[in-house]
C-alpha positions as CSV (number, residue, x, y, z in Angstrom):
1,M,61.7,27.8,-14.2
2,S,59.9,29.7,-11.4
3,L,57.3,27.0,-10.8
4,R,59.3,23.8,-11.2
5,D,57.4,20.8,-9.8
6,R,54.7,22.8,-8.2
7,V,51.1,21.6,-8.6
8,A,48.6,24.1,-10.1
9,L,44.8,23.7,-10.5
10,V,43.1,26.0,-13.0
11,T,39.3,26.2,-13.6
12,G,37.8,27.6,-16.8
13,A,41.1,26.7,-18.6
14,G,39.6,25.4,-21.9
15,A,40.0,28.7,-23.8
16,G,41.0,32.3,-23.6
17,I,42.7,33.6,-20.5
18,G,42.4,30.3,-18.7
19,R,44.1,28.4,-21.5
20,A,46.9,30.9,-21.9
21,G,47.4,30.8,-18.1
22,A,47.6,27.0,-18.0
23,L,50.1,27.0,-20.8
24,A,52.2,29.6,-19.1
25,L,52.2,27.9,-15.7
26,A,53.3,24.6,-17.4
27,R,56.1,26.4,-19.3
28,E,57.4,27.6,-15.9
29,G,57.6,23.9,-14.7
30,A,54.2,23.4,-12.9
31,V,52.2,20.3,-13.1
32,V,48.9,21.7,-14.3
33,V,45.5,20.2,-13.6
34,V,43.5,21.7,-16.5
35,T,39.7,21.9,-15.9
36,D,36.8,23.2,-17.9
37,L,33.1,22.7,-18.2
38,D,33.8,21.1,-21.6
39,G,36.1,18.2,-20.9
40,A,37.2,18.0,-24.5
41,R,38.5,21.5,-24.4
42,A,40.4,20.8,-21.2
43,A,41.9,17.7,-22.8
44,A,43.0,19.7,-25.8
45,V,44.8,22.2,-23.6
46,A,46.5,19.4,-21.6
47,G,47.5,18.0,-25.0
48,E,49.1,21.3,-26.0
49,I,51.1,21.3,-22.7
50,A,52.2,17.7,-23.3
51,A,53.2,18.5,-26.9
52,A,55.5,21.2,-25.5
53,H,57.0,18.7,-23.1
54,G,55.1,20.0,-20.1
55,R,53.1,18.1,-17.5
56,A,49.3,18.3,-17.4
57,E,46.1,16.4,-16.8
58,A,42.6,17.3,-17.9
59,R,39.3,17.1,-16.0
60,A,35.8,18.1,-16.9
61,L,34.5,20.3,-14.1
62,D,31.3,22.3,-13.6
63,A,32.7,25.0,-11.3
64,S,29.2,25.7,-9.9
65,D,28.8,22.1,-8.7
66,D,30.0,22.1,-5.0
67,G,30.4,18.4,-4.7
68,A,32.4,18.0,-7.9
69,V,34.7,20.9,-7.0
70,R,35.4,19.5,-3.5
71,A,35.9,16.0,-4.9
72,L,38.4,17.3,-7.5
73,V,40.4,19.2,-4.9
74,Q,40.5,16.1,-2.7
75,D,41.6,14.0,-5.6
76,V,44.5,16.4,-6.4
77,A,45.5,16.2,-2.7
78,E,45.5,12.4,-2.7
79,R,47.3,11.9,-6.0
80,H,49.8,14.8,-5.8
81,G,50.1,15.3,-2.0
82,R,50.0,19.0,-2.4
83,L,48.5,22.0,-4.2
84,D,50.7,25.0,-4.6
85,V,48.7,27.2,-7.0
86,L,45.0,27.6,-7.4
87,H,43.7,29.8,-10.2
88,S,39.9,30.0,-9.9
89,H,39.1,31.5,-13.2
90,A,35.6,30.3,-14.3
91,G,33.0,33.1,-14.6
92,I,30.0,34.4,-16.5
93,Q,29.0,37.7,-18.0
94,I,25.3,38.7,-18.2
95,P,24.7,42.2,-19.6
96,G,21.9,44.5,-18.6
97,R,20.7,47.3,-16.3
98,L,18.7,46.7,-13.1
99,E,15.4,46.5,-15.0
100,D,16.9,44.3,-17.8
101,I,17.9,41.3,-15.9
102,S,16.0,38.9,-13.7
103,A,16.7,37.9,-10.1
104,E,17.5,34.4,-11.5
105,Q,20.2,35.9,-13.8
106,M,21.6,37.8,-10.8
107,D,21.7,34.5,-8.9
108,A,23.5,32.8,-11.8
109,S,26.1,35.6,-11.8
110,W,26.6,35.4,-8.1
111,R,26.8,31.6,-8.2
112,L,29.7,31.5,-10.7
113,N,31.4,34.8,-10.2
114,V,31.6,34.7,-6.4
115,R,30.2,31.6,-4.7
116,S,32.1,29.1,-6.9
117,H,35.4,30.9,-6.0
118,F,34.5,30.7,-2.3
119,V,33.8,26.9,-2.5
120,I,37.0,26.0,-4.3
121,V,39.2,28.2,-2.2
122,Q,37.6,26.8,1.0
123,A,38.2,23.3,-0.3
124,A,41.9,24.0,-1.0
125,M,42.7,25.9,2.1
126,P,43.3,23.0,4.6
127,M,45.9,21.5,2.3
128,M,47.6,24.8,1.8
129,R,47.6,25.5,5.5
130,R,49.3,22.1,6.1
131,Q,51.9,23.0,3.6
132,G,52.5,26.4,5.1
133,R,52.3,28.0,1.7
134,G,50.2,28.5,-1.4
135,S,49.2,31.1,-4.0
136,I,45.5,31.6,-4.7
137,I,44.5,33.6,-7.8
138,V,40.9,34.5,-8.3
139,T,39.8,36.1,-11.6
140,A,37.8,39.2,-11.1
141,S,37.9,42.0,-13.7
142,N,38.7,45.6,-14.1
143,S,34.9,45.9,-13.8
144,G,35.6,45.2,-10.1
145,V,37.5,48.5,-9.7
146,Q,35.2,50.7,-11.9
147,Y,31.6,50.8,-13.0
148,D,30.6,49.7,-16.5
149,R,27.4,51.1,-17.9
150,E,24.4,48.7,-18.0
151,M,26.3,45.7,-16.5
152,I,24.8,45.5,-13.0
153,A,25.2,41.8,-12.4
154,Y,28.7,41.6,-13.7
155,C,30.0,44.7,-11.9
156,T,28.3,43.8,-8.6
157,T,29.8,40.3,-8.5
158,K,33.3,41.4,-9.6
159,H,33.4,44.1,-6.8
160,A,32.3,41.4,-4.4
161,V,34.9,38.9,-5.3
162,I,37.7,41.4,-4.9
163,A,36.4,42.1,-1.3
164,M,36.4,38.4,-0.7
165,V,39.9,38.0,-1.9
166,R,41.1,40.7,0.4
167,Q,39.4,39.2,3.3
168,I,41.0,35.8,2.6
169,A,44.4,37.5,2.2
170,V,44.3,39.1,5.6
171,D,43.0,36.0,7.3
172,Y,45.6,33.6,5.9
173,A,48.7,35.7,5.4
174,R,50.3,34.3,8.6
175,H,49.9,30.8,7.3
176,G,52.1,31.6,4.3
177,I,49.2,31.7,1.9
178,R,48.7,34.5,-0.6
179,C,45.4,35.4,-2.3
180,N,45.2,37.9,-5.1
181,A,42.6,39.0,-7.7
182,L,43.4,39.0,-11.4
183,C,41.6,42.0,-13.0
184,P,41.9,41.9,-16.8
185,G,40.4,44.5,-19.1
186,F,39.2,43.9,-22.6
187,I,40.9,40.8,-24.0
188,D,39.7,39.6,-27.4
189,T,38.0,36.3,-26.4
190,V,34.4,34.9,-26.7
191,F,33.8,36.0,-23.1
192,N,33.1,39.6,-24.4
193,R,29.9,38.6,-26.1
194,G,28.0,40.1,-23.2
195,F,29.7,43.5,-23.7
196,E,29.3,43.1,-27.5
197,A,25.6,42.6,-27.2
198,Q,25.3,45.5,-24.6
199,M,27.2,47.9,-26.9
200,G,25.2,47.0,-30.0
201,G,27.5,44.7,-32.0
202,R,31.1,43.9,-32.8
203,S,31.9,47.2,-34.6
204,A,30.7,49.3,-31.7
205,L,32.8,47.2,-29.3
206,E,35.8,47.7,-31.6
207,G,35.2,51.4,-31.5
208,Y,35.0,51.5,-27.8
209,V,38.3,49.6,-27.5
210,A,40.0,51.9,-29.9
211,N,38.8,55.1,-28.3
212,A,38.2,54.5,-24.6
213,I,41.3,52.5,-23.8
214,P,44.3,54.8,-23.6
215,M,46.5,52.1,-25.2
216,G,44.0,52.0,-28.0
217,R,43.9,48.2,-28.4
218,W,42.8,44.9,-27.0
219,G,45.0,43.0,-24.6
220,T,46.0,39.4,-25.4
221,P,45.5,36.3,-23.3
222,E,49.2,35.8,-23.3
223,E,49.7,39.3,-21.7
224,I,47.3,38.3,-18.9
225,A,49.1,35.0,-18.6
226,E,52.3,36.8,-17.7
227,G,50.4,38.3,-14.7
228,I,49.1,34.9,-13.7
229,V,52.7,33.5,-13.6
230,Y,53.8,36.5,-11.6
231,L,51.0,36.0,-9.0
232,A,51.6,32.2,-8.9
233,S,55.3,32.4,-8.4
234,D,57.7,33.7,-5.7
235,R,58.2,36.8,-7.9
236,S,55.2,38.2,-6.0
237,S,56.1,36.7,-2.6
238,F,55.3,39.9,-0.6
239,M,52.0,40.6,-2.5
240,T,48.7,39.5,-1.1
241,G,45.2,41.0,-1.1
242,H,46.0,42.9,-4.3
243,A,43.8,43.5,-7.3
244,L,46.2,43.2,-10.2
245,V,44.6,45.3,-13.0
246,I,45.9,44.7,-16.5
247,D,43.7,46.8,-18.8
248,G,45.7,49.3,-20.9
249,A,44.7,52.0,-18.4
250,E,41.0,51.7,-19.2
251,S,40.0,52.0,-15.6
252,L,42.1,55.2,-14.9
């Protein structure tokens, strides 16, 4: 087990990629703190981990609530004495062109897709510096390395979070702390509702996936979870500041 006895904190882990990543981290031996805006969903994922003889605990968490985020990180520090892996995954997708979305919608995108990652990483950093090691994974998107049509809020924030990850990486590499961005492509989860609406319905989105992605298919949450384990573990010990794109070559 590549993560035996390490403590991992995952936000947005109640479904989709977050859930698959939490399950995969637990299979590799990590103690996983599963968080989600919906506490019942977090509890269900923690229950799945326990049923598979893994170790997990569940917490309801609004990732945009600075006080709640900082309190949770402090609680993890006090109860476990360490934090080895932080996967800041929570995000939002608001479709639309410049003239289609409001300033308030752009603010909402920025608050969850960039600022919330900043706050939780900032809260975790002192503990990781004391340990002299840690792996931070921030979910961006392949939209952070390309430009999607009519998705200005999403693309802007995903490009920004990759820049932030790289800055953190260079500032803290000498402390033994790695920070990388996870950049999934089209994974068949409810998170794609924004793209579905923007493209004109499910059938149009299916057609895009079949024709525009060189591999001709959706990715699965489990495939992305393999990338999460790689970034979390010592398998990627010389990798920091990287945007790990897993998208079936869509962005090429």
